[in-house]
BASE-725195 format. One line per 4 residues: their letters; for each residue x, y, z of N, C-alpha, C, O, CB. Coordinates in steps of 0.001 Angstrom, whole numbers. Glycine has a CB too. Layout:
<rs>
A> X:Y:Z:X:Y:Z:X:Y:Z:X:Y:Z:X:Y:Z | ...
</rs>
This chain:
<rs>
XXXX> 288983:163024:-50675:287605:162772:-50225:287391:163447:-48868:288236:163350:-47978:287313:161230:-50131 | 286271:164121:-48724:285995:164859:-47502:285837:163923:-46319:285515:162745:-46474:284748:165706:-47666 | 286071:164473:-45131:286031:163668:-43915:284694:162958:-43766:284661:161779:-43411:286298:164539:-42695 | 283601:163645:-44028:282283:163062:-43808:281826:162187:-44972:280690:161714:-44985:281274:164155:-43570
XXXX> 282715:161970:-45956:282397:161052:-47038:283211:159774:-46899:283356:159023:-47864:282658:161709:-48399 | 283739:159521:-45712:284471:158279:-45504:283547:157093:-45730:282338:157179:-45513:285079:158231:-44088 | 284128:155995:-46164:283358:154826:-46584:283484:153723:-45542:284590:153300:-45206:283833:154322:-47966 | 282351:153260:-45035:282319:152216:-44011:281517:151027:-44535:280398:151198:-45020:281707:152753:-42679
XXXX> 282078:149835:-44441:281364:148610:-44792:280720:148028:-43538:281350:147980:-42481:282321:147574:-45452 | 279479:147591:-43649:278752:146998:-42529:278209:145646:-42964:277422:145571:-43908:277599:147931:-42042 | 278618:144580:-42290:278082:143263:-42614:276793:143009:-41838:276580:143569:-40763:279117:142166:-42307 | 275935:142153:-42400:274665:141866:-41740:273813:143103:-41587:273209:143326:-40538:274907:141248:-40389
XXXX> 273761:143913:-42638:273176:145256:-42529:271718:145329:-42949:271154:146423:-42977:273965:146214:-43356 | 271091:144219:-43274:269728:144289:-43803:268661:144392:-42718:267574:144911:-42970:269455:143082:-44652 | 268959:143899:-41502:267958:143912:-40430:268632:144130:-39076:269856:144073:-38958:267151:142590:-40421 | 267811:144379:-38066:268284:144406:-36684:269329:145463:-36408:269256:146582:-36916:268834:143085:-36322
XXXX> 270310:145089:-35590:271356:146029:-35176:272145:146527:-36387:272463:147713:-36475:272308:145366:-34158 | 272459:145633:-37312:273234:146035:-38479:272536:147080:-39315:273175:148012:-39805:273538:144846:-39325 | 271218:146939:-39489:270465:147919:-40265:270488:149283:-39589:270636:150306:-40258:269023:147452:-40460 | 270340:149303:-38262:270347:150580:-37547:271738:151214:-37571:271856:152437:-37638:269881:150383:-36095
XXXX> 272792:150394:-37517:274151:150931:-37646:274328:151585:-39004:274865:152688:-39102:275202:149819:-37446 | 273876:150901:-40060:274001:151464:-41410:273238:152778:-41529:273745:153746:-42096:273489:150464:-42458 | 272017:152812:-40995:271215:154043:-41058:271888:155180:-40292:271932:156313:-40770:269803:153795:-40494 | 272422:154872:-39086:273032:155923:-38267:274300:156462:-38921:274543:157669:-38890:273351:155391:-36864
XXXX> 275096:155603:-39502:276284:156074:-40219:275879:156936:-41410:276510:157954:-41696:277144:154884:-40690 | 274817:156514:-42102:274324:157315:-43222:273839:158679:-42778:274086:159678:-43454:273208:156587:-43933 | 273144:158733:-41637:272670:160020:-41109:273835:160969:-40833:273710:162186:-40975:271856:159804:-39821 | 274957:160396:-40440:276119:161224:-40076:277003:161557:-41261:278068:162149:-41086:276943:160525:-39028
XXXX> 276583:161187:-42468:277291:161610:-43665:278299:160628:-44203:278979:160929:-45184:277966:162862:-43400 | 278422:159456:-43595:279318:158443:-44130:278668:157751:-45325:277445:157621:-45387:279690:157416:-43044 | 279483:157315:-46260:279020:156413:-47306:279088:155002:-46747:280133:154580:-46252:279875:156553:-48619 | 277985:154269:-46821:277901:152966:-46163:277729:151859:-47196:276785:151871:-47986:276737:152940:-45155
XXXX> 278651:150907:-47179:278516:149710:-47981:277728:148683:-47192:278219:148165:-46188:279896:149154:-48395 | 276512:148381:-47629:275633:147461:-46907:275842:146051:-47447:275382:145724:-48540:274139:147889:-47040 | 276535:145223:-46680:276854:143864:-47083:275916:142895:-46369:275907:142815:-45141:278334:143529:-46774 | 275129:142162:-47151:274209:141194:-46569:274017:140045:-47544:274282:140171:-48740:272851:141854:-46220
XXXX> 273554:138927:-47013:273371:137753:-47859:272403:138043:-49007:272629:137611:-50137:272863:136574:-47025 | 271332:138768:-48716:270349:139077:-49748:270748:140214:-50669:270177:140367:-51749:269057:139406:-49114 | 271720:141011:-50255:272206:142099:-51094:271298:143307:-51172:271400:144099:-52108:272432:141599:-52446 | 270402:143461:-50194:269489:144600:-50212:269869:145666:-49209:270825:145517:-48448:268088:144141:-49946
XXXX> 269101:146749:-49220:269300:147832:-48261:268348:147661:-47084:267305:147024:-47227:269089:149208:-48932 | 268685:148215:-45929:267736:148201:-44818:266525:149058:-45137:266574:149909:-46025:268403:148690:-43532 | 265447:148832:-44417:264265:149668:-44575:264534:151070:-44036:265443:151270:-43230:263056:149038:-43860 | 263748:152026:-44483:263754:153386:-43931:265130:154042:-44010:265632:154562:-43014:263287:153361:-42487
XXXX> 265733:154018:-45188:267016:154702:-45384:266798:156199:-45192:265897:156764:-45813:267616:154400:-46805 | 267594:156858:-44351:267401:158295:-44106:267548:159116:-45381:268361:158804:-46251:268397:158789:-43064 | 266754:160159:-45473:266821:161034:-46639:268211:161653:-46750:268738:162196:-45779:265744:162136:-46558 | 268787:161565:-47926:270099:162141:-48175:271264:161231:-47842:272410:161558:-48151:270234:163384:-47410
XXXX> 270993:160093:-47215:272065:159162:-46857:272512:158374:-48082:271720:158089:-48980:271604:158201:-45741 | 273801:158027:-48098:274353:157226:-49198:274641:155828:-48698:275663:155588:-48055:275640:157872:-49778 | 273742:154907:-48990:273882:153506:-48635:273926:152700:-49925:273037:152818:-50768:272717:153031:-47706 | 274957:151885:-50077:275174:151114:-51297:275052:149623:-50991:275758:149129:-50113:276561:151433:-51911
XXXX> 274173:148885:-51691:273964:147477:-51377:274908:146550:-52149:275180:146760:-53331:272533:147099:-51668 | 275404:145512:-51446:276248:144504:-52071:275929:143136:-51475:275917:142994:-50252:277748:144849:-51888 | 275673:142128:-52304:275470:140782:-51765:276768:140245:-51188:277829:140395:-51793:274937:139833:-52853 | 276687:139615:-50010:277895:139096:-49367:277528:138012:-48377:276744:138239:-47455:278672:140222:-48663
XXXX> 278098:136831:-48568:277997:135740:-47606:279284:135743:-46794:280342:135389:-47313:277761:134348:-48316 | 279206:136134:-45539:280425:136300:-44738:281109:134980:-44406:282209:134982:-43853:280100:137024:-43458 | 280488:133864:-44729:281134:132567:-44509:281869:132088:-45756:282491:131025:-45729:280099:131527:-44085 | 281811:132854:-46852:282416:132468:-48126:283502:133475:-48509:283218:134654:-48718:281339:132375:-49241
XXXX> 284738:133003:-48599:285862:133907:-48856:285709:134672:-50166:285934:135881:-50206:287159:133125:-48875 | 285326:133977:-51238:285199:134653:-52533:284122:135722:-52496:284286:136798:-53072:284887:133644:-53633 | 283023:135429:-51820:281939:136406:-51709:282404:137653:-50982:282084:138769:-51393:280737:135797:-50987 | 283156:137475:-49904:283675:138615:-49137:284623:139456:-49987:284509:140680:-50041:284398:138128:-47866
XXXX> 285555:138781:-50646:286537:139483:-51476:285855:140305:-52558:286203:141463:-52788:287508:138487:-52112 | 284873:139688:-53225:284182:140369:-54320:283345:141542:-53823:283297:142588:-54471:283296:139387:-55071 | 282687:141376:-52682:281837:142450:-52164:282668:143672:-51780:282300:144800:-52109:281034:141957:-50952 | 283771:143459:-51096:284610:144590:-50690:285246:145262:-51903:285355:146487:-51950:285700:144127:-49713
XXXX> 285666:144465:-52880:286251:145041:-54094:285212:145874:-54841:285525:146947:-55358:286805:143929:-55013 | 283981:145379:-54894:282915:146128:-55570:282617:147437:-54849:282380:148464:-55485:281641:145280:-55661 | 282631:147397:-53513:282408:148624:-52746:283487:149652:-53032:283189:150827:-53244:282363:148320:-51250 | 284732:149215:-53039:285839:150149:-53296:285758:150699:-54718:286037:151877:-54939:287202:149453:-53072
XXXX> 285381:149864:-55681:285232:150358:-57061:284153:151432:-57146:284305:152418:-57867:284892:149198:-58017 | 283075:151241:-56415:281956:152174:-56480:282182:153428:-55646:281812:154526:-56062:280697:151492:-56027 | 282792:153272:-54465:282913:154400:-53526:284295:155034:-53515:284469:156128:-52978:282576:153941:-52135 | 285281:154360:-54101:286609:154960:-54227:287616:154523:-53201:288816:154552:-53474:286493:156404:-54162
XXXX> 287169:154114:-52018:288085:153677:-50980:287300:153018:-49857:286069:152995:-49872:288918:154858:-50447 | 288030:152483:-48880:287410:151898:-47691:288130:152439:-46465:289343:152279:-46330:287461:150330:-47729 | 287379:153082:-45568:287965:153694:-44380:287607:152988:-43083:288209:153250:-42041:287541:155113:-44292 | 286629:152093:-43144:286233:151423:-41912:285372:150204:-42195:284842:150032:-43292:285490:152384:-41005
XXXX> 285248:149366:-41179:284494:148124:-41290:283759:147871:-39986:284318:148051:-38904:285424:146935:-41637 | 282499:147452:-40091:281734:146986:-38940:281391:145516:-39173:280614:145187:-40070:280436:147850:-38721 | 281976:144638:-38362:281667:143209:-38427:280477:142934:-37515:280635:142758:-36307:282905:142336:-38017 | 279282:142898:-38106:278062:142742:-37329:277353:141411:-37579:276621:140940:-36709:277126:143871:-37635
XXXX> 277550:140804:-38730:276805:139595:-39105:277011:138490:-38073:278115:138294:-37565:277238:139102:-40500 | 275935:137777:-37776:276046:136684:-36814:274719:135991:-36632:273691:136439:-37140:276555:137194:-35475 | 274750:134883:-35894:273521:134147:-35612:273610:133499:-34244:274698:133305:-33701:273254:133084:-36695 | 272449:133167:-33694:272338:132470:-32416:271420:131269:-32619:270267:131416:-33022:271794:133419:-31285
XXXX> 271949:130076:-32333:271173:128846:-32432:271371:128063:-31139:272503:127741:-30780:271597:127998:-33681 | 270294:127756:-30443:270402:127068:-29156:270595:125562:-29340:269948:124931:-30177:269155:127336:-28308 | 271517:124995:-28522:271759:123554:-28498:272120:123149:-27078:272841:123873:-26391:272889:123150:-29499 | 271636:122023:-26639:272145:121461:-25396:273595:121033:-25610:273904:120390:-26612:271271:120259:-24922
XXXX> 274483:121379:-24689:275899:121085:-24869:276162:119592:-25015:277042:119188:-25775:276694:121632:-23704 | 275392:118759:-24282:275607:117313:-24337:275157:116709:-25659:275478:115559:-25962:274876:116638:-23199 | 274411:117486:-26452:273912:116992:-27733:274432:117806:-28908:273980:117625:-30039:272401:117001:-27739 | 275373:118696:-28651:275874:119612:-29672:276774:118882:-30662:277751:118247:-30266:276635:120774:-29024
XXXX> 276449:118971:-31932:277281:118339:-32957:278412:119278:-33363:278308:120496:-33216:276433:117951:-34193 | 279480:118698:-33869:280601:119505:-34355:280140:120382:-35517:280573:121528:-35641:281785:118600:-34791 | 279272:119852:-36361:278791:120615:-37512:278024:121867:-37070:278226:122950:-37621:277894:119733:-38395 | 277146:121713:-36073:276390:122863:-35584:277307:123879:-34907:277153:125086:-35091:275302:122407:-34610
XXXX> 278259:123378:-34126:279237:124258:-33472:280038:125025:-34526:280190:126243:-34428:280193:123438:-32558 | 280544:124319:-35523:281355:124951:-36563:280556:125994:-37332:281096:127032:-37718:281897:123898:-37526 | 279269:125723:-37557:278429:126660:-38312:278318:127998:-37589:278450:129054:-38208:277028:126066:-38538 | 278076:127955:-36284:277971:129193:-35516:279323:129891:-35433:279403:131109:-35591:277433:128909:-34105
XXXX> 280380:129131:-35189:281709:129732:-35086:282128:130381:-36401:282701:131471:-36405:282736:128680:-34674 | 281842:129709:-37517:282246:130271:-38811:281462:131551:-39119:282024:132522:-39625:282036:129234:-39938 | 280171:131544:-38814:279339:132710:-39097:279691:133888:-38190:279745:135030:-38646:277866:132354:-38937 | 279930:133612:-36913:280115:134686:-35938:281560:135134:-35774:281831:136331:-35677:279591:134252:-34617
XXXX> 282489:134185:-35742:283873:134522:-35399:284838:134406:-36575:285613:135327:-36834:284346:133636:-34285 | 284794:133272:-37294:285690:133125:-38443:285430:134229:-39460:286355:134704:-40118:285514:131740:-39099 | 284183:134631:-39585:283852:135712:-40522:284541:137012:-40140:284952:137775:-41014:282341:135926:-40577 | 284670:137272:-38846:285348:138498:-38397:286811:138478:-38828:287338:139481:-39311:285245:138652:-36856
XXXX> 287461:137334:-38651:288842:137184:-39124:288925:137400:-40624:289781:138137:-41114:289391:135799:-38763 | 288015:136741:-41353:288085:136725:-42808:287742:138078:-43424:288461:138558:-44301:287158:135668:-43353 | 286659:138692:-42978:286268:139990:-43549:287313:141052:-43199:287643:141897:-44031:284862:140422:-43029 | 287829:141010:-41977:288868:141967:-41581:290128:141776:-42414:290753:142745:-42846:289196:141818:-40088
XXXX> 290491:140530:-42630:291677:140236:-43450:291525:140787:-44860:292463:141366:-45408:291928:138724:-43509 | 290332:140607:-45455:290102:141086:-46811:289970:142607:-46863:290276:143227:-47882:288856:140439:-47385 | 289512:143205:-45759:289423:144668:-45706:290785:145312:-45495:290997:146461:-45883:288476:145098:-44598 | 291700:144584:-44886:293004:145129:-44485:293744:145856:-45617:294156:146998:-45412:293873:144013:-43963
XXXX> 293934:145253:-46801:294676:145990:-47839:293963:147249:-48302:294609:148236:-48655:294921:145096:-49029 | 292635:147222:-48302:291880:148423:-48697:292048:149529:-47657:292189:150699:-48012:290379:148088:-48881 | 292034:149163:-46374:292260:150155:-45325:293671:150728:-45418:293875:151929:-45241:292031:149534:-43940 | 294634:149864:-45696:296016:150338:-45860:296114:151313:-47025:296790:152337:-46923:296977:149151:-46082
XXXX> 295445:151003:-48131:295469:151892:-49296:294887:153258:-48963:295286:154264:-49548:294698:151269:-50457 | 293942:153297:-48023:293307:154559:-47631:294104:155297:-46564:293699:156373:-46125:291900:154301:-47126 | 295229:154734:-46144:296054:155375:-45128:295686:155005:-43714:296117:155662:-42767:295975:156837:-45275 | 294887:153951:-43557:294467:153514:-42225:292957:153551:-42102:292242:153857:-43057:295104:154387:-41141
XXXX> 292486:153232:-40899:291041:153225:-40675:290702:152518:-39379:291558:152340:-38512:290317:152555:-41842 | 289457:152120:-39254:289000:151507:-38011:288107:150305:-38306:287330:150299:-39261:288247:152535:-37146 | 288241:149291:-37458:287375:148122:-37498:286612:148073:-36182:287214:148126:-35109:288194:146803:-37736 | 285291:147973:-36261:284459:147834:-35066:283714:146513:-35165:282923:146300:-36084:283461:149036:-34915
XXXX> 283972:145635:-34220:283323:144330:-34190:282161:144353:-33194:282217:145039:-32173:284342:143219:-33818 | 281115:143598:-33504:279970:143500:-32604:280029:142150:-31900:279729:141111:-32488:278620:143675:-33377 | 280422:142188:-30624:280491:140981:-29814:279234:140823:-28981:278122:141027:-29470:281723:141008:-28914 | 279417:140458:-27711:278277:140290:-26807:278792:140187:-25382:279903:139715:-25144:277437:139034:-27182
XXXX> 277958:140641:-24420:278349:140464:-23020:278304:138999:-22604:278733:138659:-21501:277443:141288:-22111 | 277793:138132:-23463:277849:136695:-23212:279262:136155:-23404:279497:134966:-23189:276877:135957:-24131 | 280204:137003:-23804:281583:136523:-23967:282248:136198:-22637:283299:135558:-22611:282409:137557:-24702 | 281637:136639:-21516:282281:136395:-20214:281343:135743:-19199:281646:135705:-18007:282803:137702:-19644
XXXX> 280200:135228:-19672:279297:134522:-18768:278911:133179:-19388:279050:132980:-20595:278031:135377:-18468 | 278431:132273:-18561:277956:130988:-19044:276457:131031:-19252:275712:131402:-18346:278328:129871:-18072 | 276011:130655:-20437:274590:130697:-20772:274165:129302:-21232:274682:128808:-22235:274296:131773:-21878 | 273239:128658:-20525:272805:127323:-20929:272325:127283:-22373:271648:128199:-22840:271704:126839:-20015
XXXX> 272685:126212:-23074:272249:125948:-24442:272858:126905:-25459:272405:126957:-26603:270753:126024:-24521 | 273879:127662:-25060:274459:128647:-25973:275978:128584:-26018:276634:129613:-26173:274028:130032:-25574 | 276538:127401:-25886:277999:127256:-25914:278610:127841:-27186:279557:128621:-27076:278380:125784:-25791 | 278124:127509:-28397:278763:128055:-29600:278708:129574:-29668:279682:130218:-30058:278114:127480:-30829
XXXX> 277574:130143:-29291:277432:131598:-29356:278388:132272:-28373:279087:133218:-28735:275977:132015:-29059 | 278419:131789:-27138:279311:132383:-26139:280768:132249:-26566:281547:133193:-26433:279099:131721:-24767 | 281134:131082:-27076:282518:130859:-27514:282872:131767:-28681:283976:132308:-28741:282728:129390:-27910 | 281929:131935:-29612:282214:132775:-30777:282388:134235:-30385:283224:134934:-30957:281100:132646:-31807
XXXX> 281612:134699:-29423:281724:136099:-29015:282999:136342:-28200:283587:137422:-28273:280491:136512:-28200 | 283423:135346:-27430:284714:135455:-26745:285846:135496:-27767:286824:136222:-27588:284916:134274:-25762 | 285711:134716:-28838:286724:134707:-29885:286816:136068:-30576:287907:136508:-30940:286417:133615:-30910 | 285675:136733:-30756:285693:138054:-31392:286522:139035:-30569:287274:139833:-31129:284258:138589:-31570
XXXX> 286392:138982:-29252:287186:139870:-28394:288675:139589:-28575:289480:140519:-28621:286784:139699:-26908 | 289045:138316:-28676:290452:137954:-28864:290965:138391:-30230:292083:138893:-30348:290637:136447:-28698 | 290149:138201:-31254:290526:138645:-32602:290745:140156:-32610:291700:140649:-33211:289438:138251:-33639 | 289868:140877:-31948:289989:142334:-31865:291321:142741:-31264:291997:143625:-31791:288845:142919:-31041
XXXX> 291704:142108:-30173:292977:142445:-29522:294161:142163:-30433:295091:142965:-30518:293132:141662:-28219 | 294127:141026:-31110:295242:140660:-31993:295367:141628:-33163:296471:142051:-33504:295061:139233:-32518 | 294252:141977:-33775:294293:142930:-34880:294778:144297:-34413:295541:144962:-35113:292915:143056:-35525 | 294337:144714:-33237:294755:146019:-32716:296263:146095:-32570:296883:147096:-32929:294090:146296:-31370
XXXX> 296849:145029:-32039:298298:145005:-31819:299058:144892:-33136:300046:145592:-33358:298677:143842:-30897 | 298590:144013:-33997:299336:143720:-35221:299238:144829:-36255:300186:145060:-37006:298845:142436:-35823 | 298094:145523:-36305:297872:146495:-37373:298011:147947:-36921:297728:148865:-37690:296511:146291:-37957 | 298442:148159:-35687:298579:149531:-35186:299549:150348:-36037:299314:151532:-36281:299053:149518:-33730
XXXX> 300639:149721:-36490:301624:150452:-37302:301072:150855:-38657:301645:151703:-39341:302871:149611:-37498 | 299970:150255:-39041:299327:150627:-40303:298209:151652:-40090:297424:151925:-40999:298766:149383:-40993 | 298147:152217:-38873:297128:153217:-38525:295714:152631:-38588:294757:153327:-38927:297231:154426:-39464 | 295602:151344:-38257:294297:150678:-38216:293985:150312:-36774:294747:149587:-36133:294276:149410:-39131
XXXX> 292872:150808:-36268:292439:150480:-34918:291355:149410:-34984:290700:149234:-36012:291925:151743:-34177 | 291177:148704:-33879:290159:147658:-33800:289487:147726:-32437:290159:147751:-31406:290780:146249:-34042 | 288166:147756:-32435:287400:147818:-31201:286301:146765:-31220:285843:146345:-32283:286802:149222:-30999 | 285888:146346:-30033:284825:145361:-29891:283718:145956:-29029:283959:146347:-27887:285365:144038:-29273
XXXX> 282508:146024:-29572:281337:146465:-28817:280577:145224:-28375:280212:144391:-29204:280423:147420:-29670 | 280337:145096:-27073:279673:143911:-26528:278324:144302:-25939:278240:144646:-24760:280556:143227:-25454 | 277264:144252:-26752:275942:144625:-26237:275388:143588:-25267:275752:142412:-25302:274969:144816:-27389 | 274499:144059:-24404:273698:143159:-23593:272431:142816:-24340:272445:142661:-25561:273375:143780:-22224
XXXX> 271318:142696:-23600:270051:142370:-24248:269540:143588:-25008:269282:144641:-24423:269004:141893:-23208 | 269398:143427:-26321:268965:144510:-27201:267691:144078:-27912:267638:143000:-28503:270078:144886:-28230 | 266676:144912:-27853:265422:144612:-28537:265537:144933:-30021:265892:146051:-30395:264260:145398:-27909 | 265237:143949:-30862:265303:144123:-32308:264010:143605:-32933:263110:143135:-32237:266538:143388:-32902
XXXX> 263937:143702:-34255:262761:143150:-34940:262726:141630:-34848:261673:141023:-35042:262748:143580:-36411 | 263867:141008:-34552:263903:139552:-34400:263252:139100:-33089:262566:138079:-33056:265349:139054:-34460 | 263462:139851:-32024:263068:139370:-30690:262017:140244:-30009:261831:140163:-28795:264282:139285:-29806 | 261339:141069:-30782:260360:141999:-30185:259313:141253:-29365:258987:141666:-28252:259667:142826:-31283
XXXX> 258788:140165:-29904:257743:139422:-29189:258271:138842:-27885:257549:138784:-26889:257187:138300:-30071 | 259540:138407:-27890:260150:137858:-26674:260193:138907:-25572:259833:138626:-24429:261568:137338:-26964 | 260634:140115:-25913:260743:141165:-24905:259387:141773:-24540:259251:142418:-23500:261671:142251:-25398 | 258396:141566:-25392:257059:142061:-25083:256329:141144:-24105:255339:141548:-23496:256247:142206:-26361
XXXX> 256812:139921:-23954:256173:138963:-23053:256346:139405:-21596:257436:139814:-21196:256760:137546:-23262 | 255277:139321:-20810:255322:139814:-19437:256306:139022:-18579:256941:139595:-17694:253935:139758:-18817 | 256447:137723:-18819:257415:136930:-18059:258839:137423:-18310:259653:137502:-17391:257298:135441:-18428 | 259119:137749:-19550:260444:138277:-19878:260665:139628:-19211:261740:139889:-18671:260613:138402:-21400
XXXX> 259663:140475:-19247:259786:141800:-18628:260003:141691:-17118:260780:142451:-16541:258534:142643:-18917 | 259323:140757:-16492:259502:140570:-15057:260903:140051:-14761:261533:140473:-13792:258445:139603:-14501 | 261386:139140:-15590:262755:138622:-15434:263767:139763:-15542:264712:139823:-14756:263056:137533:-16501 | 263581:140664:-16502:264488:141796:-16653:264400:142736:-15458:265412:143281:-15018:264179:142555:-17939
XXXX> 263201:142925:-14936:263059:143804:-13766:263812:143252:-12565:264251:144019:-11708:261580:143989:-13411 | 263966:141955:-12490:264664:141334:-11379:266181:141295:-11578:266931:141292:-10601:264143:139939:-11173 | 266642:141265:-12841:268054:141036:-13103:268784:142212:-13741:269994:142351:-13561:268197:139855:-13972 | 268078:143057:-14479:268737:144128:-15209:268629:145441:-14445:267516:145867:-14135:268133:144274:-16609
XXXX> 269751:146101:-14128:269700:147352:-13371:268802:148418:-14011:268178:149210:-13305:271095:147902:-13218 | 268739:148435:-15330:267897:149431:-15991:266480:148920:-16245:265649:149639:-16801:268530:149853:-17302 | 266201:147675:-15839:264857:147094:-15840:264271:146854:-17231:263077:146583:-17365:263939:147982:-15077 | 265103:146954:-18259:264595:146835:-19628:265762:146531:-20569:266925:146712:-20207:263852:148142:-20068
XXXX> 265441:146067:-21775:266514:145849:-22745:266951:147159:-23381:266240:148162:-23317:266067:144866:-23828 | 268127:147138:-23995:268560:148271:-24781:267894:148271:-26142:267155:147347:-26481:270066:148266:-24932 | 268158:149311:-26924:267589:149445:-28256:268701:149435:-29303:269861:149729:-29012:266752:150737:-28363 | 268315:149091:-30520:269320:149040:-31586:270014:150390:-31759:271191:150450:-32117:268672:148612:-32909
XXXX> 269283:151462:-31504:269883:152785:-31621:271005:153025:-30632:271918:153800:-30915:268839:153828:-31440 | 270958:152369:-29463:272038:152503:-28482:273349:151990:-29073:274396:152627:-28951:271696:151736:-27181 | 273269:150833:-29709:274467:150246:-30320:274917:151088:-31507:276104:151377:-31658:274199:148788:-30768 | 273966:151479:-32344:274306:152222:-33555:274985:153547:-33242:275950:153922:-33907:273061:152469:-34381
XXXX> 274487:154261:-32229:275081:155558:-31898:276494:155401:-31357:277356:156237:-31628:274214:156295:-30880 | 276744:154334:-30590:278096:154114:-30086:279045:153786:-31224:280147:154331:-31295:278109:152991:-29047 | 278624:152898:-32114:279467:152542:-33255:279758:153780:-34100:280909:154038:-34453:278790:151450:-34115 | 278724:154537:-34421:278906:155727:-35256:279791:156758:-34574:280574:157440:-35235:277556:156349:-35596
XXXX> 279672:156876:-33249:280503:157832:-32514:281979:157477:-32610:282826:158364:-32718:280078:157889:-31051 | 282291:156186:-32572:283691:155777:-32690:284280:156206:-34030:285423:156655:-34103:283818:154261:-32524 | 283483:156062:-35088:283973:156498:-36403:283992:158022:-36505:284932:158592:-37059:283099:155906:-37526 | 282976:158680:-35983:282890:160136:-36109:283983:160842:-35318:284566:161818:-35790:281528:160622:-35647
XXXX> 284261:160347:-34111:285270:160995:-33277:286694:160652:-33732:287616:161447:-33548:285079:160589:-31819 | 286868:159461:-34328:288161:159082:-34916:289299:159215:-33907:290107:160141:-33986:288458:159945:-36149 | 289353:158276:-32953:290367:158290:-31900:291282:157079:-32085:291052:156051:-31447:289707:158282:-30477 | 292303:157160:-32927:293121:155990:-33246:293798:155358:-32029:294061:154155:-32032:294166:156374:-34244
XXXX> 294081:156141:-30996:294778:155606:-29823:293858:154719:-28983:294325:153978:-28118:295327:156752:-28963 | 292566:154796:-29236:291600:153911:-28587:291487:152661:-29438:290829:152676:-30478:290200:154606:-28405 | 292120:151579:-29010:292141:150369:-29826:292366:149136:-28954:292994:149211:-27898:293234:150466:-30905 | 291846:148010:-29411:292042:146743:-28722:291101:146479:-27561:291226:145457:-26885:293415:146676:-28233
XXXX> 290164:147378:-27320:289309:147276:-26141:287931:146698:-26464:287456:146765:-27598:289152:148639:-25503 | 287305:146127:-25430:285906:145728:-25495:285094:146691:-24645:285385:146884:-23464:285711:144256:-25019 | 284076:147294:-25245:283183:148192:-24537:281862:147455:-24321:281188:147079:-25280:282973:149532:-25326 | 281499:147251:-23046:280252:146560:-22730:279110:147571:-22702:279146:148562:-21973:280359:145812:-21372
XXXX> 278111:147293:-23506:276948:148174:-23642:275725:147375:-23202:274935:146917:-24028:276786:148711:-25127 | 275583:147217:-21873:274575:146280:-21362:273780:146831:-20177:273174:146069:-19424:275244:144991:-20954 | 273783:148141:-20017:273036:148731:-18916:273520:148274:-17556:272748:148255:-16597:271590:148410:-19058 | 274792:147905:-17458:275451:147459:-16209:275023:146062:-15771:275303:145656:-14643:275152:148442:-15088
XXXX> 274349:145324:-16648:273859:144016:-16214:274985:143040:-15912:274896:142271:-14955:272955:143429:-17269 | 276037:143061:-16710:277113:142079:-16517:277953:142354:-15284:278725:141493:-14860:278007:142051:-17727 | 277818:143542:-14699:278606:143858:-13506:277725:143982:-12257:278219:144314:-11179:279386:145156:-13724 | 276446:143722:-12399:275535:143842:-11263:275589:142604:-10392:275797:141499:-10892:274108:144083:-11742
X> 275402:142779:-9084:275351:141664:-8162:274037:140929:-8313:273796:139944:-7615:275541:142138:-6725
</rs>
């Protein structure tokens, strides 16, 4: 199989950052397995891109196993994985139930462990590959009402490091991309609000949120450049906000 026909699975690919990652990989000639709960493709698939839809609930082991197996049957192999699926639900910490905490952790972090584990034998069969996880710059800051989300994103960074160390001998690299505030179709109205814009002007060095394309181009570049020695790291993509005074 030609270099530019490598097969990448992307979870949570129907909307937002995941959809833009799938589109950008497709633009660059990769075959993209679009894994989402609804099993559909993102809107505006680029002309000539090969995007294949598969239903997948990342919180269900059987669903994950079946989706990846179906992708490999259809595309011939698996060369990479993007763990993007996730959710954010606000709760006051003093009122946070174990059930709500577990739901966010399972969707955001346990899924990364599980999907990566199920992808592992397919990557080995292909002679190696790369896993790119989508974390958050909230993995190292305290955010009111967001304990589960912050904890889950910190866990993703730890999972990334462990996979990088354990699977290096199998020629599998693992990276974690930690975006800052990114404007998506989910939060467009929030970022369009003048109070939000003023808050960003006061706190964000670039005075604005990032765009889904910023994340997608970085993810696609990691696969396109194929640098196996770059592994186990978290790359913060937040316009310097997390390091600003």
